[in-house]
mmCIF file as gemmi writes it, N, C-alpha and C atoms, coordinates in Angstrom:
data_model
loop_
_atom_site.group_PDB
_atom_site.id
_atom_site.type_symbol
_atom_site.label_atom_id
_atom_site.label_alt_id
_atom_site.label_comp_id
_atom_site.label_asym_id
_atom_site.label_entity_id
_atom_site.label_seq_id
_atom_site.pdbx_PDB_ins_code
_atom_site.Cartn_x
_atom_site.Cartn_y
_atom_site.Cartn_z
_atom_site.occupancy
_atom_site.B_iso_or_equiv
_atom_site.pdbx_formal_charge
_atom_site.auth_seq_id
_atom_site.auth_asym_id
_atom_site.pdbx_PDB_model_num
ATOM 1 N N . UNK Axp A 1 ? 31.18 70.524 53.658 1 0 ? 1 A 1
ATOM 2 C CA . UNK Axp A 1 ? 31.992 70.943 54.785 1 0 ? 1 A 1
ATOM 3 C C . UNK Axp A 1 ? 31.111 71.546 55.873 1 0 ? 1 A 1
ATOM 4 N N . UNK Axp A 2 ? 30.157 72.359 55.474 1 0 ? 2 A 1
ATOM 5 C CA . UNK Axp A 2 ? 29.272 72.987 56.455 1 0 ? 2 A 1
ATOM 6 C C . UNK Axp A 2 ? 28.53 71.94 57.273 1 0 ? 2 A 1
ATOM 7 N N . UNK Axp A 3 ? 28.056 70.895 56.626 1 0 ? 3 A 1
ATOM 8 C CA . UNK Axp A 3 ? 27.354 69.83 57.351 1 0 ? 3 A 1
ATOM 9 C C . UNK Axp A 3 ? 28.282 69.115 58.323 1 0 ? 3 A 1
ATOM 10 N N . UNK Axp A 4 ? 29.524 68.894 57.941 1 0 ? 4 A 1
ATOM 11 C CA . UNK Axp A 4 ? 30.482 68.235 58.827 1 0 ? 4 A 1
ATOM 12 C C . UNK Axp A 4 ? 30.745 69.06 60.076 1 0 ? 4 A 1
ATOM 13 N N . UNK Axp A 5 ? 30.58 70.375 59.967 1 0 ? 5 A 1
ATOM 14 C CA . UNK Axp A 5 ? 30.844 71.25 61.1 1 0 ? 5 A 1
ATOM 15 C C . UNK Axp A 5 ? 29.6 71.593 61.911 1 0 ? 5 A 1
ATOM 16 N N . UNK Axp A 6 ? 28.438 71.609 61.282 1 0 ? 6 A 1
ATOM 17 C CA . UNK Axp A 6 ? 27.254 72.115 61.981 1 0 ? 6 A 1
ATOM 18 C C . UNK Axp A 6 ? 26.165 71.078 62.217 1 0 ? 6 A 1
ATOM 19 N N . UNK Axp A 7 ? 26.185 69.975 61.523 1 0 ? 7 A 1
ATOM 20 C CA . UNK Axp A 7 ? 25.102 68.988 61.624 1 0 ? 7 A 1
ATOM 21 C C . UNK Axp A 7 ? 25.505 67.764 62.439 1 0 ? 7 A 1
ATOM 22 N N . UNK Axp A 8 ? 26.485 67.9 63.318 1 0 ? 8 A 1
ATOM 23 C CA . UNK Axp A 8 ? 26.994 66.741 64.045 1 0 ? 8 A 1
ATOM 24 C C . UNK Axp A 8 ? 26.82 66.838 65.557 1 0 ? 8 A 1
ATOM 25 N N . UNK Axp A 9 ? 26.126 67.862 66.024 1 0 ? 9 A 1
ATOM 26 C CA . UNK Axp A 9 ? 25.887 68.002 67.455 1 0 ? 9 A 1
ATOM 27 C C . UNK Axp A 9 ? 27.167 68.2 68.245 1 0 ? 9 A 1
ATOM 28 N N . UNK Axp A 10 ? 27.26 67.494 69.366 1 0 ? 10 A 1
ATOM 29 C CA . UNK Axp A 10 ? 28.404 67.646 70.267 1 0 ? 10 A 1
ATOM 30 C C . UNK Axp A 10 ? 29.717 67.264 69.612 1 0 ? 10 A 1
ATOM 31 N N . UNK Axp A 11 ? 29.666 66.428 68.595 1 0 ? 11 A 1
ATOM 32 C CA . UNK Axp A 11 ? 30.879 66.027 67.881 1 0 ? 11 A 1
ATOM 33 C C . UNK Axp A 11 ? 31.607 67.238 67.304 1 0 ? 11 A 1
ATOM 34 N N . UNK Axp A 12 ? 30.867 68.298 67.012 1 0 ? 12 A 1
ATOM 35 C CA . UNK Axp A 12 ? 31.458 69.512 66.477 1 0 ? 12 A 1
ATOM 36 C C . UNK Axp A 12 ? 32.362 70.227 67.462 1 0 ? 12 A 1
ATOM 37 N N . UNK Axp A 13 ? 32.361 69.767 68.728 1 0 ? 13 A 1
ATOM 38 C CA . UNK Axp A 13 ? 33.249 70.322 69.754 1 0 ? 13 A 1
ATOM 39 C C . UNK Axp A 13 ? 34.433 69.396 70.024 1 0 ? 13 A 1
ATOM 40 N N . UNK Axp A 14 ? 34.493 68.285 69.334 1 0 ? 14 A 1
ATOM 41 C CA . UNK Axp A 14 ? 35.523 67.273 69.541 1 0 ? 14 A 1
ATOM 42 C C . UNK Axp A 14 ? 36.744 67.634 68.693 1 0 ? 14 A 1
ATOM 43 N N . UNK Axp A 15 ? 37.841 67.99 69.364 1 0 ? 15 A 1
ATOM 44 C CA . UNK Axp A 15 ? 39.039 68.435 68.647 1 0 ? 15 A 1
ATOM 45 C C . UNK Axp A 15 ? 39.591 67.357 67.717 1 0 ? 15 A 1
ATOM 46 N N . UNK Axp A 16 ? 39.51 66.103 68.117 1 0 ? 16 A 1
ATOM 47 C CA . UNK Axp A 16 ? 40.018 65.035 67.25 1 0 ? 16 A 1
ATOM 48 C C . UNK Axp A 16 ? 39.149 64.907 65.997 1 0 ? 16 A 1
ATOM 49 N N . UNK Axp A 17 ? 37.847 65.06 66.136 1 0 ? 17 A 1
ATOM 50 C CA . UNK Axp A 17 ? 36.955 65.05 64.978 1 0 ? 17 A 1
ATOM 51 C C . UNK Axp A 17 ? 37.293 66.215 64.049 1 0 ? 17 A 1
ATOM 52 N N . UNK Axp A 18 ? 37.453 67.402 64.629 1 0 ? 18 A 1
ATOM 53 C CA . UNK Axp A 18 ? 37.774 68.592 63.829 1 0 ? 18 A 1
ATOM 54 C C . UNK Axp A 18 ? 39.145 68.461 63.165 1 0 ? 18 A 1
ATOM 55 N N . UNK Axp A 19 ? 40.085 67.868 63.884 1 0 ? 19 A 1
ATOM 56 C CA . UNK Axp A 19 ? 41.407 67.636 63.295 1 0 ? 19 A 1
ATOM 57 C C . UNK Axp A 19 ? 41.292 66.694 62.097 1 0 ? 19 A 1
ATOM 58 N N . UNK Axp A 20 ? 40.436 65.677 62.218 1 0 ? 20 A 1
ATOM 59 C CA . UNK Axp A 20 ? 40.216 64.761 61.099 1 0 ? 20 A 1
ATOM 60 C C . UNK Axp A 20 ? 39.691 65.48 59.873 1 0 ? 20 A 1
ATOM 61 N N . UNK Axp A 21 ? 38.815 66.454 60.079 1 0 ? 21 A 1
ATOM 62 C CA . UNK Axp A 21 ? 38.302 67.254 58.962 1 0 ? 21 A 1
ATOM 63 C C . UNK Axp A 21 ? 39.439 68.049 58.331 1 0 ? 21 A 1
ATOM 64 N N . UNK Axp A 22 ? 40.271 68.658 59.171 1 0 ? 22 A 1
ATOM 65 C CA . UNK Axp A 22 ? 41.405 69.434 58.65 1 0 ? 22 A 1
ATOM 66 C C . UNK Axp A 22 ? 42.326 68.582 57.799 1 0 ? 22 A 1
ATOM 67 N N . UNK Axp A 23 ? 42.556 67.345 58.234 1 0 ? 23 A 1
ATOM 68 C CA . UNK Axp A 23 ? 43.533 66.5 57.562 1 0 ? 23 A 1
ATOM 69 C C . UNK Axp A 23 ? 42.967 65.791 56.334 1 0 ? 23 A 1
ATOM 70 N N . UNK Axp A 24 ? 41.655 65.827 56.15 1 0 ? 24 A 1
ATOM 71 C CA . UNK Axp A 24 ? 41.013 65.143 55.017 1 0 ? 24 A 1
ATOM 72 C C . UNK Axp A 24 ? 40.883 66.085 53.824 1 0 ? 24 A 1
ATOM 73 N N . UNK Axp A 25 ? 40.783 65.502 52.622 1 0 ? 25 A 1
ATOM 74 C CA . UNK Axp A 25 ? 40.517 66.34 51.448 1 0 ? 25 A 1
ATOM 75 C C . UNK Axp A 25 ? 39.186 67.059 51.606 1 0 ? 25 A 1
ATOM 76 N N . UNK Axp A 26 ? 39.013 68.249 51.165 1 0 ? 26 A 1
ATOM 77 C CA . UNK Axp A 26 ? 39.943 69.024 50.345 1 0 ? 26 A 1
ATOM 78 C C . UNK Axp A 26 ? 40.908 69.877 51.16 1 0 ? 26 A 1
ATOM 79 N N . UNK Axp A 27 ? 40.811 69.827 52.497 1 0 ? 27 A 1
ATOM 80 C CA . UNK Axp A 27 ? 41.666 70.685 53.325 1 0 ? 27 A 1
ATOM 81 C C . UNK Axp A 27 ? 43.132 70.242 53.289 1 0 ? 27 A 1
ATOM 82 N N . UNK Axp A 28 ? 43.376 68.959 53.577 1 0 ? 28 A 1
ATOM 83 C CA . UNK Axp A 28 ? 44.739 68.418 53.595 1 0 ? 28 A 1
ATOM 84 C C . UNK Axp A 28 ? 45.692 69.282 54.408 1 0 ? 28 A 1
ATOM 85 N N . UNK Axp A 29 ? 45.228 69.721 55.556 1 0 ? 29 A 1
ATOM 86 C CA . UNK Axp A 29 ? 46.014 70.602 56.426 1 0 ? 29 A 1
ATOM 87 C C . UNK Axp A 29 ? 46.435 69.812 57.663 1 0 ? 29 A 1
ATOM 88 N N . UNK Axp A 30 ? 47.724 69.55 57.763 1 0 ? 30 A 1
ATOM 89 C CA . UNK Axp A 30 ? 48.241 68.759 58.868 1 0 ? 30 A 1
ATOM 90 C C . UNK Axp A 30 ? 48.963 69.671 59.859 1 0 ? 30 A 1
ATOM 91 N N . UNK Axp A 31 ? 48.494 69.699 61.102 1 0 ? 31 A 1
ATOM 92 C CA . UNK Axp A 31 ? 49.167 70.552 62.077 1 0 ? 31 A 1
ATOM 93 C C . UNK Axp A 31 ? 50.576 70.041 62.358 1 0 ? 31 A 1
ATOM 94 N N . UNK Axp A 32 ? 51.498 70.937 62.65 1 0 ? 32 A 1
ATOM 95 C CA . UNK Axp A 32 ? 52.843 70.502 63.017 1 0 ? 32 A 1
ATOM 96 C C . UNK Axp A 32 ? 52.785 69.657 64.297 1 0 ? 32 A 1
ATOM 97 N N . UNK Axp A 33 ? 53.823 68.887 64.542 1 0 ? 33 A 1
ATOM 98 C CA . UNK Axp A 33 ? 53.833 67.95 65.666 1 0 ? 33 A 1
ATOM 99 C C . UNK Axp A 33 ? 53.522 68.618 67.004 1 0 ? 33 A 1
ATOM 100 N N . UNK Axp A 34 ? 54.101 69.797 67.246 1 0 ? 34 A 1
ATOM 101 C CA . UNK Axp A 34 ? 53.854 70.448 68.54 1 0 ? 34 A 1
ATOM 102 C C . UNK Axp A 34 ? 52.389 70.85 68.687 1 0 ? 34 A 1
ATOM 103 N N . UNK Axp A 35 ? 51.769 71.291 67.611 1 0 ? 35 A 1
ATOM 104 C CA . UNK Axp A 35 ? 50.351 71.674 67.657 1 0 ? 35 A 1
ATOM 105 C C . UNK Axp A 35 ? 49.486 70.427 67.793 1 0 ? 35 A 1
ATOM 106 N N . UNK Axp A 36 ? 49.844 69.35 67.103 1 0 ? 36 A 1
ATOM 107 C CA . UNK Axp A 36 ? 49.089 68.099 67.217 1 0 ? 36 A 1
ATOM 108 C C . UNK Axp A 36 ? 49.112 67.596 68.66 1 0 ? 36 A 1
ATOM 109 N N . UNK Axp A 37 ? 50.255 67.719 69.297 1 0 ? 37 A 1
ATOM 110 C CA . UNK Axp A 37 ? 50.381 67.299 70.7 1 0 ? 37 A 1
ATOM 111 C C . UNK Axp A 37 ? 49.487 68.166 71.591 1 0 ? 37 A 1
ATOM 112 N N . UNK Axp A 38 ? 49.477 69.468 71.335 1 0 ? 38 A 1
ATOM 113 C CA . UNK Axp A 38 ? 48.629 70.372 72.112 1 0 ? 38 A 1
ATOM 114 C C . UNK Axp A 38 ? 47.146 70.081 71.88 1 0 ? 38 A 1
ATOM 115 N N . UNK Axp A 39 ? 46.78 69.754 70.653 1 0 ? 39 A 1
ATOM 116 C CA . UNK Axp A 39 ? 45.39 69.387 70.372 1 0 ? 39 A 1
ATOM 117 C C . UNK Axp A 39 ? 44.981 68.175 71.202 1 0 ? 39 A 1
ATOM 118 N N . UNK Axp A 40 ? 45.894 67.231 71.336 1 0 ? 40 A 1
ATOM 119 C CA . UNK Axp A 40 ? 45.621 66.073 72.177 1 0 ? 40 A 1
ATOM 120 C C . UNK Axp A 40 ? 45.399 66.461 73.623 1 0 ? 40 A 1
ATOM 121 N N . UNK Axp A 41 ? 46.174 67.425 74.104 1 0 ? 41 A 1
ATOM 122 C CA . UNK Axp A 41 ? 46.039 67.864 75.492 1 0 ? 41 A 1
ATOM 123 C C . UNK Axp A 41 ? 44.72 68.608 75.711 1 0 ? 41 A 1
ATOM 124 N N . UNK Axp A 42 ? 44.413 69.568 74.844 1 0 ? 42 A 1
ATOM 125 C CA . UNK Axp A 42 ? 43.193 70.35 75.072 1 0 ? 42 A 1
ATOM 126 C C . UNK Axp A 42 ? 41.937 69.531 74.807 1 0 ? 42 A 1
ATOM 127 N N . UNK Axp A 43 ? 42.066 68.452 74.038 1 0 ? 43 A 1
ATOM 128 C CA . UNK Axp A 43 ? 40.882 67.625 73.78 1 0 ? 43 A 1
ATOM 129 C C . UNK Axp A 43 ? 40.475 66.819 75 1 0 ? 43 A 1
ATOM 130 N N . UNK Axp A 44 ? 41.335 66.756 76.007 1 0 ? 44 A 1
ATOM 131 C CA . UNK Axp A 44 ? 40.982 66.018 77.223 1 0 ? 44 A 1
ATOM 132 C C . UNK Axp A 44 ? 39.951 66.774 78.059 1 0 ? 44 A 1
ATOM 133 N N . UNK Axp A 45 ? 39.784 68.046 77.809 1 0 ? 45 A 1
ATOM 134 C CA . UNK Axp A 45 ? 38.783 68.823 78.535 1 0 ? 45 A 1
ATOM 135 C C . UNK Axp A 45 ? 37.46 68.717 77.787 1 0 ? 45 A 1
ATOM 136 N N . UNK Axp A 46 ? 36.437 68.272 78.469 1 0 ? 46 A 1
ATOM 137 C CA . UNK Axp A 46 ? 35.132 68.103 77.834 1 0 ? 46 A 1
ATOM 138 C C . UNK Axp A 46 ? 34.385 69.439 77.769 1 0 ? 46 A 1
ATOM 139 N N . UNK Axp A 47 ? 33.378 69.495 76.915 1 0 ? 47 A 1
ATOM 140 C CA . UNK Axp A 47 ? 32.565 70.713 76.827 1 0 ? 47 A 1
ATOM 141 C C . UNK Axp A 47 ? 31.784 70.935 78.119 1 0 ? 47 A 1
ATOM 142 N N . UNK Axp A 48 ? 31.522 69.869 78.878 1 0 ? 48 A 1
ATOM 143 C CA . UNK Axp A 48 ? 30.792 70.01 80.142 1 0 ? 48 A 1
ATOM 144 C C . UNK Axp A 48 ? 31.565 70.841 81.16 1 0 ? 48 A 1
ATOM 145 N N . UNK Axp A 49 ? 32.893 70.86 81.029 1 0 ? 49 A 1
ATOM 146 C CA . UNK Axp A 49 ? 33.702 71.635 81.978 1 0 ? 49 A 1
ATOM 147 C C . UNK Axp A 49 ? 33.363 73.117 81.935 1 0 ? 49 A 1
ATOM 148 N N . UNK Axp A 50 ? 32.807 73.586 80.851 1 0 ? 50 A 1
ATOM 149 C CA . UNK Axp A 50 ? 32.421 74.993 80.765 1 0 ? 50 A 1
ATOM 150 C C . UNK Axp A 50 ? 31.352 75.341 81.79 1 0 ? 50 A 1
ATOM 151 N N . UNK Axp A 51 ? 30.58 74.344 82.176 1 0 ? 51 A 1
ATOM 152 C CA . UNK Axp A 51 ? 29.416 74.594 83.025 1 0 ? 51 A 1
ATOM 153 C C . UNK Axp A 51 ? 29.606 74.089 84.446 1 0 ? 51 A 1
ATOM 154 N N . UNK Axp A 52 ? 30.722 73.466 84.733 1 0 ? 52 A 1
ATOM 155 C CA . UNK Axp A 52 ? 30.971 72.962 86.072 1 0 ? 52 A 1
ATOM 156 C C . UNK Axp A 52 ? 31.591 74.055 86.931 1 0 ? 52 A 1
ATOM 157 N N . UNK Axp A 53 ? 31.17 74.076 88.178 1 0 ? 53 A 1
ATOM 158 C CA . UNK Axp A 53 ? 31.71 75.023 89.138 1 0 ? 53 A 1
ATOM 159 C C . UNK Axp A 53 ? 32.599 74.241 90.087 1 0 ? 53 A 1
ATOM 160 N N . UNK Axp A 54 ? 33.759 74.779 90.38 1 0 ? 54 A 1
ATOM 161 C CA . UNK Axp A 54 ? 34.649 74.1 91.297 1 0 ? 54 A 1
ATOM 162 C C . UNK Axp A 54 ? 36.058 74.627 91.181 1 0 ? 54 A 1
ATOM 163 N N . UNK Axp A 55 ? 36.9 74.072 92.019 1 0 ? 55 A 1
ATOM 164 C CA . UNK Axp A 55 ? 38.308 74.47 92.025 1 0 ? 55 A 1
ATOM 165 C C . UNK Axp A 55 ? 39.093 73.638 91.033 1 0 ? 55 A 1
ATOM 166 N N . UNK Axp A 56 ? 40.103 74.258 90.5 1 0 ? 56 A 1
ATOM 167 C CA . UNK Axp A 56 ? 40.984 73.596 89.556 1 0 ? 56 A 1
ATOM 168 C C . UNK Axp A 56 ? 42.392 74.072 89.857 1 0 ? 56 A 1
ATOM 169 N N . UNK Axp A 57 ? 43.347 73.176 89.738 1 0 ? 57 A 1
ATOM 170 C CA . UNK Axp A 57 ? 44.732 73.577 89.979 1 0 ? 57 A 1
ATOM 171 C C . UNK Axp A 57 ? 45.131 74.625 88.953 1 0 ? 57 A 1
ATOM 172 N N . UNK Axp A 58 ? 45.749 75.682 89.43 1 0 ? 58 A 1
ATOM 173 C CA . UNK Axp A 58 ? 46.162 76.779 88.556 1 0 ? 58 A 1
ATOM 174 C C . UNK Axp A 58 ? 47.052 76.274 87.43 1 0 ? 58 A 1
ATOM 175 N N . UNK Axp A 59 ? 48.005 75.405 87.764 1 0 ? 59 A 1
ATOM 176 C CA . UNK Axp A 59 ? 48.952 74.92 86.758 1 0 ? 59 A 1
ATOM 177 C C . UNK Axp A 59 ? 48.224 74.198 85.623 1 0 ? 59 A 1
ATOM 178 N N . UNK Axp A 60 ? 47.206 73.411 85.962 1 0 ? 60 A 1
ATOM 179 C CA . UNK Axp A 60 ? 46.464 72.685 84.935 1 0 ? 60 A 1
ATOM 180 C C . UNK Axp A 60 ? 45.694 73.648 84.029 1 0 ? 60 A 1
ATOM 181 N N . UNK Axp A 61 ? 45.031 74.617 84.639 1 0 ? 61 A 1
ATOM 182 C CA . UNK Axp A 61 ? 44.279 75.6 83.852 1 0 ? 61 A 1
ATOM 183 C C . UNK Axp A 61 ? 45.228 76.442 83.001 1 0 ? 61 A 1
ATOM 184 N N . UNK Axp A 62 ? 46.364 76.816 83.565 1 0 ? 62 A 1
ATOM 185 C CA . UNK Axp A 62 ? 47.335 77.63 82.841 1 0 ? 62 A 1
ATOM 186 C C . UNK Axp A 62 ? 47.893 76.87 81.632 1 0 ? 62 A 1
ATOM 187 N N . UNK Axp A 63 ? 48.223 75.582 81.796 1 0 ? 63 A 1
ATOM 188 C CA . UNK Axp A 63 ? 48.707 74.771 80.675 1 0 ? 63 A 1
ATOM 189 C C . UNK Axp A 63 ? 47.651 74.689 79.585 1 0 ? 63 A 1
ATOM 190 N N . UNK Axp A 64 ? 46.4 74.532 79.991 1 0 ? 64 A 1
ATOM 191 C CA . UNK Axp A 64 ? 45.315 74.432 79.021 1 0 ? 64 A 1
ATOM 192 C C . UNK Axp A 64 ? 45.179 75.729 78.22 1 0 ? 64 A 1
ATOM 193 N N . UNK Axp A 65 ? 45.137 76.847 78.916 1 0 ? 65 A 1
ATOM 194 C CA . UNK Axp A 65 ? 44.973 78.154 78.246 1 0 ? 65 A 1
ATOM 195 C C . UNK Axp A 65 ? 46.151 78.423 77.316 1 0 ? 65 A 1
ATOM 196 N N . UNK Axp A 66 ? 47.359 78.15 77.764 1 0 ? 66 A 1
ATOM 197 C CA . UNK Axp A 66 ? 48.531 78.361 76.903 1 0 ? 66 A 1
ATOM 198 C C . UNK Axp A 66 ? 48.486 77.457 75.675 1 0 ? 66 A 1
ATOM 199 N N . UNK Axp A 67 ? 48.04 76.23 75.868 1 0 ? 67 A 1
ATOM 200 C CA . UNK Axp A 67 ? 47.912 75.313 74.739 1 0 ? 67 A 1
ATOM 201 C C . UNK Axp A 67 ? 46.885 75.796 73.737 1 0 ? 67 A 1
ATOM 202 N N . UNK Axp A 68 ? 45.744 76.251 74.232 1 0 ? 68 A 1
ATOM 203 C CA . UNK Axp A 68 ? 44.699 76.769 73.35 1 0 ? 68 A 1
ATOM 204 C C . UNK Axp A 68 ? 45.214 77.967 72.569 1 0 ? 68 A 1
ATOM 205 N N . UNK Axp A 69 ? 45.932 78.84 73.216 1 0 ? 69 A 1
ATOM 206 C CA . UNK Axp A 69 ? 46.469 80.025 72.531 1 0 ? 69 A 1
ATOM 207 C C . UNK Axp A 69 ? 47.441 79.626 71.422 1 0 ? 69 A 1
ATOM 208 N N . UNK Axp A 70 ? 48.294 78.632 71.685 1 0 ? 70 A 1
ATOM 209 C CA . UNK Axp A 70 ? 49.257 78.203 70.664 1 0 ? 70 A 1
ATOM 210 C C . UNK Axp A 70 ? 48.55 77.572 69.473 1 0 ? 70 A 1
ATOM 211 N N . UNK Axp A 71 ? 47.504 76.783 69.756 1 0 ? 71 A 1
ATOM 212 C CA . UNK Axp A 71 ? 46.726 76.185 68.669 1 0 ? 71 A 1
ATOM 213 C C . UNK Axp A 71 ? 46.03 77.286 67.878 1 0 ? 71 A 1
ATOM 214 N N . UNK Axp A 72 ? 45.437 78.239 68.573 1 0 ? 72 A 1
ATOM 215 C CA . UNK Axp A 72 ? 44.759 79.356 67.904 1 0 ? 72 A 1
ATOM 216 C C . UNK Axp A 72 ? 45.734 80.144 67.046 1 0 ? 72 A 1
ATOM 217 N N . UNK Axp A 73 ? 46.92 80.431 67.578 1 0 ? 73 A 1
ATOM 218 C CA . UNK Axp A 73 ? 47.914 81.192 66.81 1 0 ? 73 A 1
ATOM 219 C C . UNK Axp A 73 ? 48.316 80.438 65.541 1 0 ? 73 A 1
ATOM 220 N N . UNK Axp A 74 ? 48.494 79.112 65.647 1 0 ? 74 A 1
ATOM 221 C CA . UNK Axp A 74 ? 48.816 78.325 64.461 1 0 ? 74 A 1
ATOM 222 C C . UNK Axp A 74 ? 47.681 78.393 63.442 1 0 ? 74 A 1
ATOM 223 N N . UNK Axp A 75 ? 46.443 78.261 63.942 1 0 ? 75 A 1
ATOM 224 C CA . UNK Axp A 75 ? 45.286 78.291 63.037 1 0 ? 75 A 1
ATOM 225 C C . UNK Axp A 75 ? 45.185 79.641 62.31 1 0 ? 75 A 1
ATOM 226 N N . UNK Axp A 76 ? 45.452 80.717 63.022 1 0 ? 76 A 1
ATOM 227 C CA . UNK Axp A 76 ? 45.393 82.038 62.382 1 0 ? 76 A 1
ATOM 228 C C . UNK Axp A 76 ? 46.486 82.186 61.343 1 0 ? 76 A 1
ATOM 229 N N . UNK Axp A 77 ? 47.676 81.632 61.59 1 0 ? 77 A 1
ATOM 230 C CA . UNK Axp A 77 ? 48.767 81.724 60.611 1 0 ? 77 A 1
ATOM 231 C C . UNK Axp A 77 ? 48.507 80.85 59.391 1 0 ? 77 A 1
ATOM 232 N N . UNK Axp A 78 ? 47.769 79.78 59.606 1 0 ? 78 A 1
ATOM 233 C CA . UNK Axp A 78 ? 47.539 78.814 58.52 1 0 ? 78 A 1
ATOM 234 C C . UNK Axp A 78 ? 46.399 79.299 57.687 1 0 ? 78 A 1
């Protein structure tokens, strides 16, 4: 498991890759539909966006942050 998370480079930031790990044995942890949908939304933001400077529509950033919080809250409960 450690290698799947730490030895994969940028793939370790890919939410779909990480979701695949969650859903595979031995984890067998399937996010509920609403969380799965949010994972799809937040995965559209690349890691490069952390380093880009520029304007972003407030509504888009707000949806992203709220989605991340809901995913985080689910992960903490699970």
